[in-house]
N, C-alpha and C positions, 0 to 999 in steps of 0.2 A: 137814429139811436142817440140818446142823450149821453153826454160825457159825465164822469164821476163828479167833475167840478160843477156841472150844471145841476146834477142831482143832489149834491151834498153841500155846495158852496153857499156863500162865499167863504174863502179861506181866511183864517185869522191872519193878522199882519202885525209885525213888530217893527218899530222904527229905531234906527241907529244912525249915527253919524257915518261910521264906516263898517261895512260887512266884508269879512275876508273869507274867501271860499278856498278851504284847504288848510289843514293844521300841520303842515310840514315846516321846515326851517324858514322858508321864505314868508309864509303866512304868519307864523308866530312872531318872527322878527319885526314884521310890519306892525302887528298888533301891540307888541311890547314897546316899540319905539313911539308909537302914538300916545301910549299912556305915560311914557317917560316924559315926553314933551309937554303933555298936559299937566303933569305934576310940576315941572319946572316953571311953567308959565302961569300956574294957578287957574287953569281952565278945565272945564268939564268936556270930555270927548267920549262918547259912548262907542264901544267897539265890541263886535262879536266875531267869532270864528266858527265856521261850520266844518266838520270833519266827517268824511264818509266812513272811516274806520270805527269799529266798536269802541275804541279808546285811542287817545293820541299815541302815535308810534306803531299802531297795529298794522298799518299798511306801508310803513317806512322801511325802505331797503336801500342800502348803499354799501360800498366797499368795506370800510371807508377810512381814508387817511384825511384828516382835517387840518387845513391851514387855519391857525387861531386868529388871524388878522381881524376878520369881521366880528368874531365873538368878542374880541378885546375892545372893539369900538362900541359894541352893544352893551357889554358888561365888563368894564375895566377890571373889576375884582372877581372875575368868574371863578378863579381858583378858590378864593375864600368862600364863595357862594356854593361851592361843591359841584360845579359843572363836571360831568363825567368824561373829562378828557384826561385819562389816567395813565396812558402809555405812550411816552414820547418815543419817536422813531429813533432807533439806535444804529440801524444799518440799512443801506439800500443795496439790492442786487437786481441786475437786469440781465436776463438770460435769453439767448437765441437758441430755440430748441430744434433738433432734428428728431427723427423717430426714436433714436437711441442715445443721442448725445446732447450736451448742453454747453454753450460757450458763454462765459460771463464777460460782459462789457466792462472794461476798466472804468472805475468811477471817474477818472479824470477825463474820459471821453464822453460822459453822460451830459447832455444839455441840462441847464438849470431846471427845466420843467420836470425832470425825472429825479431830482434830488430833494429829499424830504427832511433834511435837518431842520429842527424847530417845529415840525408838525407832529400830530398825534394820531395814533391808531385808535378808532372809536367804534362804538355801536351807534349809528345815527339814530336809530329808534329810541335808544336810551337818552341821547342828547335832546331829542324832541320832547320826550316826556319831561325832562328837566326844564326845557324852555316853557312848556305848558304850565308847570308849577310857577315859574316866574311870572308868566302872563296873568294867571289867575290871582296872584298876590297883588298885582297892579290894578286889578279890577276888570280885566278882559272876561267877557262871557264866552265860554267854550261849549259847543254842543257836539259831542262825538255821537256817531251813529245816525247823523242827519245829513245825507248827501244832498248838495244842491243839484236839482234835476232840471231846472228851467230858469232862463234868464227872463227878467221882467223889464219891460221898456215903458218909458214915458211917452206921451202923445207925439213929442218932437223927435222920437227915435233914440233918445239918450237912455242909458242903462239906469233903471230904477232900483234894481236889487235882484234877488233870486228867490225862487220858491223851492222848498224841500219836496221830495217825492212822497207820494201816497204810501201808506203802510197797510198791510193786510189785504193785498190784492192777489187773487189766484192766478194760475197759469193762463186762463182765458181772459184775464182782465176784469174779472168781477170781484166786488167787495166781499170779504169773508166777515165772520163775526168779530174779527180783530181789526176791522178797517179803521184807519185814521186818515183824515184828509191832510195833505201837506200844508205847510205854513209859509206865508210870504214874509220875507225880511227885506225891508225897504232901507235904503241908505243914500246918503248924499253922494258917496263914492263907494264903489265896490271893487275890491282887489281880488284878482283871480290867481290862485296859487295852487292849482290842481296837480302839478307835476307834469312830466312828459306826456304829450298828446292828450291834454285835458279835454274832456267831453264838451264842456261849455266853451273852453278856449277855442276849439275848432270852429264853433259857431260864430264867435266874435270875430275871428280872423276873416271868415268869409263875409259876414255882414258889413264889416267896416273896411274890408280890403286891406287888412294890416300887412299882408305879404307882398304888396305891390312893389315891384323893382327889387325884391329880395331873392336870393337863391332859394330853391326848395330846401326845406328842413331835412337834415340827415339824422338818422337814428341808429341805435344799436340796442341789442338786448343784453342785459347783464343777468347772469344766472349765478346764484350764490348758495353756499352751504356754510354752516358753522359746525366746527368740530371741537370736541374735547380730546386733546392728544396726550400721548405718553409724556409725563413731565420731562423725560430725557430729550424729547424732541421740541420742547417749548422754548422759544427764544423771544421773550416779550420785546416789542419794538422792531423786530425784523420785518422788512418790507421787501417782498419779491415780486417782480413783474416779468413776464415772459412774452415773447412773440415767436411766430413760426409754427412748428408742429403743434397740434394736429391739423390746423388749417393749411390749405395750399397757399403758395406765396402771393396769389392774386386776390385773396379774400382778407379783408381788414378784420383784425381781432387780436386778442391776447388775454393773458390771465393776470390775476392778482392773488397774492397770498400774504395775509397780514397776521402777525402774531400779537394777540392781546394778552391782558393779564389772565390769571386763573387757568393757565394751560389751555386757552381757547385759540383757535385759528380760524380766521375767515378766509375762505377760498372761493374764487369765482372766475367765470369766463365771460368775456364780452365779445360778441360777434356783430360787426356792422351789418345793418339790414339792407344794404345795397348789394348783398351777395347775389350771384347769378344762377347757381345750380339749385333747381327746386328740390333735389334730393338731399341737400344739406340739412342737417338737424342741429341747431345750436346746442340743444340739451345733450345729444349724444357726443358732440365734440367735447363738451365740458367733462362728461364722464370718462372719455378716452384720455383726455389730458391728464387726469389724476393718476393714470397708470404709468406715466413717464418715469424712468428710473431716477431722475433728479427730483421728482415731486412726491412719488408714492411713499417714500421713507418718512415724510412728515406725518403721515396718517396711519402708518401700521401700528396696531395696538390701540388705536384711538376709536372714538365713537361719534358718528354724525348726530347732531342734535337739532339743527334747523335747516330749512330749505326755503328758497323763494326766488322770484324773478321780477325784473322790472325793466321797461324800456328806458333808454337814456337819450336825451336830446343833445345831439353832438355837432350840429352844423356850425356852431360859432358865430363870429361877427357877421359873416355874409348872409346868414340865415336868420338873424335877429329880426323879428317883426317890428312894425311900429308898435310902441309900448303902451300907447294911450288911445282912448276913444272917449266920446262923451259919456261921463258918468263913471269912469273907471280905468283900470290899468292891468297889464299882465306882469307878473313878478316870478322869480325863480325859474325852474325848469319848464313852467308853463310857456315862458318866452324863449328859453333856451340859453341861459347864461353859463352852462357848464363849460369848463375849460378841458376839452378832450385831451389835449397834449399833457396836462398835469394829472389827468384822471381824477379831477376834483370838481365838485359843484356846490358843496354845502356852504362853503365860505361865500361863494358868489350868490347863492340863494339868499343868505342872511343879508348881504350888502344891498341887493336889489330891493328886498322888502323894506330895508331902512330908508333907502332913497325915495321910494314911493311914499312911505309914511311921512317923511319930511315935507314932501310936496302936498300931500293931502291935509296935513296939519296947518300949513300956511294957507291953503285954500279955505279951509273951515274958518280960520281966523278972519278971513276977508269976507265972510258970509257968502261964499260961493257954494254952488252945488251943481251936480250933473254936467259940468263942463269938462274940458280936457286938462289933465294935470301936466301941463307942458314943462313945469319945472323939474319933473322926474326925469324924462329923457335928457334934458339939458344938464342936470346934475350928473347923470351917468357919463355923459361925454366928458366931464371934467374929473372923473373918478379914477382911482387906481384900478378898478375893475375893468374899465374900458381900455386902459393901457395894457393890462394883462391879456385880455381877449384879443387885442390887436396884435400883440406879439405872437399869439398862437394861431392866427387866422389861416395860415397855410397848412396846418398840421393835417387835418382830415383830407383836404384836396391832394396833398402829396401822398399820403398813405393809401389813397384809393388807386394810386398808380402801381401798386405792388409793394411787397415787403422790402425788397432790397433797394429798388430805386427810391421809393418813398422814404426809407430810413436815411439813406445817403443825402437826399435832397433836403429833408427836414433838418438833418444834422447841420448841413451847410447853412440853412436858413437861420438856425438858432445860435450856432457857434461863431460862424463867420460874420453874419449880419445882425446877430443878437435880436432876432425878431423883427428887424426893421428893413427887410429887403424891399427894394423898390418895385415890387410887384405884389399883386393879390390874386390868387387863383380862385376861379369860380366854378360852380357846378350848375347844370341845367336840368338834371332829371331827379325826380323823386325816387325814394328807395324802391317802391313797388314796381317802377318801370324797368329795373335792371334784371328782373327774373327772366330767364330764357325758357323756351319750351323744352319739355323733358326730352324730346327726341334729339335735341342738340347737346345733351349733357350726359355725363357718366354717372350711373347709380353709385351710391356710397354704401359699402357694407360696414356696419357697426357691430362690435362684439356684444355678446349678451352680458348683462350685469351680473356681478358675482354676489351682490348682497352685502359685501363687506367694505369694498372700496368704491364700487360703482353700483348704481341703483336704477330701478325703473321709475317711470314718471309717477305712477299711482302711489308707491310708497313715499315718494318725495312730497307729493301733494299732501299726504296724510300728516307729515310732520310740519307742514306749513300752517297747520290748524285752520285750513280753509273750510268755510261753511256758508252755504246759502240755503234759504228755505226752499225745500224741494218744489213747492207748488207755486212759487212766485213767477211772474213773467220772465222769460229768458232775456237777459240783458245783452246778449250778443245777437244783434239783429241783422237780418239780411235785407238788402234793398230788393233783390230778386232771388227767390228761392231756387230757381232753375240754374243759376250760375255755378254753384259749387260742382255739380256733376257735369253739366254741359261744357263748362270752360275750364275750371280749375282742375278737375280730375282728368278730363279728356286731353287738355293741352299741357298741363303743368304737373301731372301725376299726383294731384291732391296735396299741394305743399302745406296746407293748413294743419294736416295731421303730423307734420314734422317741425314747423316753426313754432308751434304752441308748446311751451315747456310744461304744460299741465294736463295733457291728454283731454283737452276740451273738445277737439274736432276729430271725428272718427268716421270714415267711410264704411258703410255696412250694406248688406244685401237685403232687399225686401223679399217677401215670400215668392214673388215672381221672378227673382233673380236680378232685378234692376238695382242699381246703386242708388244710395241716398246719403246725404251728410247728416250724421247724428251729432248734436251739440250737447255735450255734458257740461252745461253751464255751472253746475254746482262745484266743478273742479277749478274754476277760473281764479287765478291769483292776481287779477287786475294788472297784468303787465303791459297790456295795450299793443302787443306785437301784432296780433291779428288785424287790428284797425290800421296799422302801418303797412304791413307787408302783403296783405291780400292783393294779388295782381290786378284785380278789376275794381278794387276799392268798394267791394259789395258788402263787406262786414262793417258794421258800425257799432262800436262799444257805447253803451249807455249805462247810466248809474243803476245798479240793482237796489233792492230794498235796503234800508238803512242797516249798517253794521255788518252786512255780508262781506265775504271775501276772506283774505288771509288774516291771521292773528299772530304777527311776528313778535316774539318776546324780546329779541336782542339783535335784530338784523340792522 
């Protein structure tokens, strides 16, 4: 059988100096920095950004409290330019929750990583839209709705660029009347900024063995809602974090609750994906959290307006892959620059993009192409970002030892040693390896949603504005179609039906009574949790047709 490429090819190709895959903070910062340097030096550098969302910001989801340090480096006059950092943090609260009680940690006992004076409560999606405007004003070409689906290589094995996916293909893989062949984008250097668990980044890590001698990456899932609350409950600049209930003390996780302007509150829950009990549902834990007496009062009389979820790369320094390979580099959460102890990654993403851009600009000036940008990791080693991540390196390993021991030991690490303890803790297992057989675990009973404070998955997906063409190929692929029933359901009680926050995976009965896995791919919010937590690593997330997925207005 001939492929579509053989049938319709060759694909058109466009040539650039630098192609950036992903229009988030890291990718846009890299593109902006390249154009700023070109203007300073009076040189021409062609840059394009590919973004899989239908518009910039459509797939961007974060808490978020932003440290403005990197933004100030990129745009010293960001306030005058109108960057949407509108709500300075006014108060920090850190609560330990039991089922009915809450204990506030005195601020003098909080490590510096939990203190947010000088930071801003933001919508990262809106910050990204603003960054896109700045990038376009500088001459960056941005193509939203065009996901990079394939890595292109030169004959010597170096990265040549990427190709976008074909459009107008039906569920069986056949072209429809709307068929369009993908396009090739060639570049002297290609920067990958797909975010956590990037589809192409996974391939690059394997091909170039970028994780050699590194700890397995650690992830979490972050589930978030935006609310319009009663003005009497609105406290712009208030930042609340919690740990403890509803999770048990051995499971890593916690909540965030951030008050923005216009009576809006961002609330979310983060669960580490190294959890053991296959009956655990991060989505249901989040819904249950909102019912706590110390939390629910913020939302009574309010209205939920947005919902979404996204995996978070949280392994820190010990899990950072080699950042470069012939022809390109990894930046932002694609590599894993998030500082889990601060619950912040956007400033790190901006900085990593700028560092990679500096290295690429100098290489282009020396008429180089397709080689390794060694100046990028060298600059990282000398940067404030490296120092920050080094101080936080033991946070996730300590917290994996349980809430109380972890909190105590990390407090000692940060307060007594100021992040410079003479030891570095390591981890040896990937998140999916922690899941225990269902027979060894206790089922968890979750309350039914009330439709006012707590909600079911499908009503949540509805307000995420998620949409995929019904007839397109399913982008949640299985290496072996027999594994979900024969292994995941039989041994682990079908965990994909619980760890997915969007109701994508559902075990149903055939007419003959046999179980089968139904994949509702149109519900997918692109969080990547299935790709990470599937116990046999049988699920592989690939890019859907351009523009598909959630459409977040303000997340």
